[in-house]
C-alpha positions as CSV (number, residue, x, y, z in Angstrom):
1,R,114.0,-67.5,-70.9
2,A,117.1,-69.3,-69.5
3,Q,119.3,-65.9,-69.4
4,I,116.4,-63.9,-67.9
5,K,115.6,-66.6,-65.3
6,N,119.4,-66.6,-64.2
7,L,119.9,-63.0,-64.2
8,S,116.8,-62.4,-62.0
9,H,118.2,-65.0,-59.7
10,E,121.7,-63.6,-59.6
11,L,120.6,-59.9,-59.2
12,K,118.4,-61.2,-56.5
13,V,115.7,-58.3,-57.3
14,T,111.9,-58.6,-57.7
15,T,111.0,-58.5,-61.3
16,I,107.7,-58.2,-62.8
17,Y,107.3,-59.8,-66.4
18,V,104.0,-59.3,-68.2
19,T,103.4,-62.0,-71.0
20,H,100.6,-63.6,-72.7
21,D,102.9,-66.6,-73.3
22,Q,101.7,-69.2,-70.5
23,I,105.2,-71.2,-71.0
24,E,107.2,-68.3,-70.1
25,A,105.1,-67.2,-67.2
26,M,105.4,-71.0,-65.9
27,T,109.1,-71.2,-66.5
28,L,110.3,-67.7,-65.4
29,A,108.1,-67.0,-62.3
30,D,108.1,-67.7,-58.9
31,R,104.6,-66.4,-58.3
32,V,102.0,-66.0,-61.4
33,V,98.9,-64.0,-61.6
34,V,96.7,-65.2,-64.3
35,M,94.1,-62.8,-65.5
36,E,91.2,-62.7,-67.9
37,K,89.6,-59.3,-69.3
38,G,91.7,-57.8,-66.6
39,V,90.2,-59.7,-63.7
40,V,92.8,-61.6,-61.5
41,Q,91.5,-65.2,-61.8
42,Q,94.2,-66.8,-59.5
43,V,97.7,-66.2,-57.9
44,G,100.0,-68.7,-56.9
45,T,103.3,-70.5,-57.7
46,P,103.3,-72.2,-61.2
47,T,103.0,-75.6,-59.6
48,E,99.9,-74.5,-57.6
49,I,98.3,-73.2,-60.6
50,Y,99.2,-76.1,-62.7
51,D,97.9,-78.4,-60.0
52,N,95.0,-76.8,-58.8
53,P,93.4,-74.4,-61.0
54,A,90.8,-72.2,-59.4
55,N,88.6,-72.3,-62.4
56,T,88.1,-73.7,-65.7
57,F,89.7,-70.6,-67.2
58,V,92.9,-71.4,-65.7
59,A,92.7,-75.0,-66.5
60,S,92.1,-74.1,-70.3
61,F,95.0,-71.5,-70.2
62,I,97.4,-73.3,-68.2
63,G,99.5,-76.3,-69.8
64,S,100.4,-77.6,-73.1
65,P,98.2,-79.2,-73.8
66,A,95.6,-77.4,-71.8
67,M,93.5,-79.3,-69.2
68,N,91.1,-81.8,-70.6
69,L,87.7,-80.4,-69.8
70,M,84.3,-82.4,-70.3
71,D,80.9,-81.6,-69.3
72,G,78.7,-84.4,-67.5
73,T,76.8,-85.3,-64.1
74,L,77.8,-86.1,-61.0
75,T,75.7,-88.7,-59.3
76,A,76.5,-90.7,-55.9
77,G,80.4,-89.9,-56.8
78,V,79.9,-91.1,-60.3
79,F,80.7,-88.9,-63.2
80,E,78.8,-89.6,-66.4
81,G,79.2,-87.9,-69.7
82,R,79.1,-89.2,-73.4
83,N,81.4,-92.2,-73.6
84,V,82.8,-91.5,-70.2
85,R,82.1,-92.7,-66.7
86,I,84.4,-92.1,-63.4
87,A,83.8,-93.5,-60.1
88,G,85.3,-92.4,-57.0
89,L,84.6,-88.8,-57.1
90,S,83.2,-86.3,-54.4
91,A,81.3,-83.5,-54.6
92,P,77.4,-82.7,-54.9
93,D,75.4,-84.1,-56.8
94,G,74.4,-82.3,-60.3
95,P,75.9,-81.0,-63.5
96,V,79.6,-80.7,-63.5
97,T,82.8,-79.8,-65.5
98,L,85.4,-82.9,-65.2
99,G,89.2,-81.9,-65.8
100,F,92.3,-84.1,-66.0
101,R,95.7,-83.3,-67.4
102,A,97.0,-85.6,-70.6
103,E,99.8,-86.9,-69.0
104,D,97.8,-88.2,-65.9
105,A,95.6,-90.6,-67.8
106,A,96.6,-93.6,-69.6
107,V,95.7,-95.5,-72.7
108,G,94.9,-98.8,-71.9
109,G,94.1,-100.9,-68.6
110,G,90.8,-99.0,-67.8
111,S,87.6,-98.4,-69.1
112,E,86.7,-94.8,-67.8
113,I,86.7,-93.5,-71.5
114,T,85.8,-95.8,-74.5
115,A,85.9,-94.0,-77.8
116,P,87.3,-94.3,-81.2
117,V,90.6,-92.5,-82.1
118,Y,90.0,-89.1,-83.4
119,T,93.4,-88.3,-84.1
120,M,97.1,-89.3,-83.1
121,E,100.2,-86.9,-83.0
122,L,103.7,-88.5,-82.8
123,L,105.5,-86.0,-80.7
124,G,109.1,-87.9,-80.3
125,D,109.0,-88.7,-76.6
126,A,105.3,-89.3,-76.5
127,T,102.3,-89.9,-78.8
128,M,99.4,-87.7,-78.2
129,V,95.8,-89.6,-78.7
130,T,92.9,-87.6,-79.2
131,V,89.1,-89.0,-78.7
132,K,85.9,-87.3,-78.4
133,A,84.2,-87.9,-74.9
134,G,81.9,-85.9,-72.7
135,G,81.2,-83.4,-75.6
136,A,84.9,-82.4,-76.1
137,M,88.2,-83.3,-77.6
138,V,90.2,-85.4,-75.0
139,S,94.1,-85.8,-75.2
140,V,95.9,-88.3,-73.5
141,K,99.9,-88.9,-73.6
142,A,100.6,-92.2,-74.7
143,P,104.0,-94.0,-74.8
144,K,106.2,-92.8,-78.0
145,D,105.5,-96.3,-79.1
146,F,101.8,-96.4,-79.0
147,R,99.9,-97.0,-82.5
148,A,96.4,-97.2,-83.4
149,E,94.4,-96.6,-86.7
150,I,92.1,-93.4,-86.6
151,G,88.4,-94.8,-85.7
152,Q,90.0,-97.7,-83.8
153,E,88.3,-97.9,-80.2
154,V,90.6,-97.5,-77.3
155,A,90.1,-97.7,-73.5
156,I,91.3,-94.7,-71.3
157,S,92.1,-95.1,-67.5
158,I,91.4,-92.0,-65.5
159,P,91.9,-92.5,-61.9
160,A,89.5,-90.3,-60.0
161,G,92.6,-89.1,-57.8
162,I,93.7,-87.2,-60.8
163,C,90.3,-85.4,-61.6
164,H,89.3,-81.7,-61.2
165,L,85.7,-80.8,-60.5
166,F,84.3,-77.5,-61.5
167,D,81.0,-75.9,-61.3
168,A,79.3,-76.4,-64.8
169,Q,77.6,-72.8,-64.3
170,T,80.5,-70.7,-63.0
171,G,83.4,-72.8,-63.6
172,A,84.7,-72.2,-60.4
173,R,86.6,-75.3,-58.8
174,L,84.7,-77.3,-56.5
175,N,87.3,-79.9,-55.2
176,A,89.9,-82.5,-56.1
177,A,88.8,-86.1,-55.7
């Protein structure tokens, strides 16, 4: 990948690179076109697509791990789902899908999610903690020295400002808090 990226830069030519590997797309491209079943879902820079996915398909496809997506209901700016409650959001009341990236949340220091540890993965530079919340598996990147037992209840902090809201039926992006 490094050689392809450097060659493209050195030759100063437009290159169209087709791949199913989202990591290749994100690392090589200046602009990315995300498609599903032949239909364009979003066009933008890798940063735009990662930070502001147009819909739940893009959110679940781009990133490793993929964006956490949880179903719930938004009422007066408060998202509620199974084991999850996040206040300070802005969108019309009703059923929504809430998304956030694993690296944007934190284990401890908050109570937006309170759930037992489902699994822990030691990654070397971090520990990936997974719980069940909002009817989904939710992953949060914790410090590399974080330890907990499977089944031990943990509190997860999810600031409203990192959340993405999507229409529960269509999957289209509503807005960011």
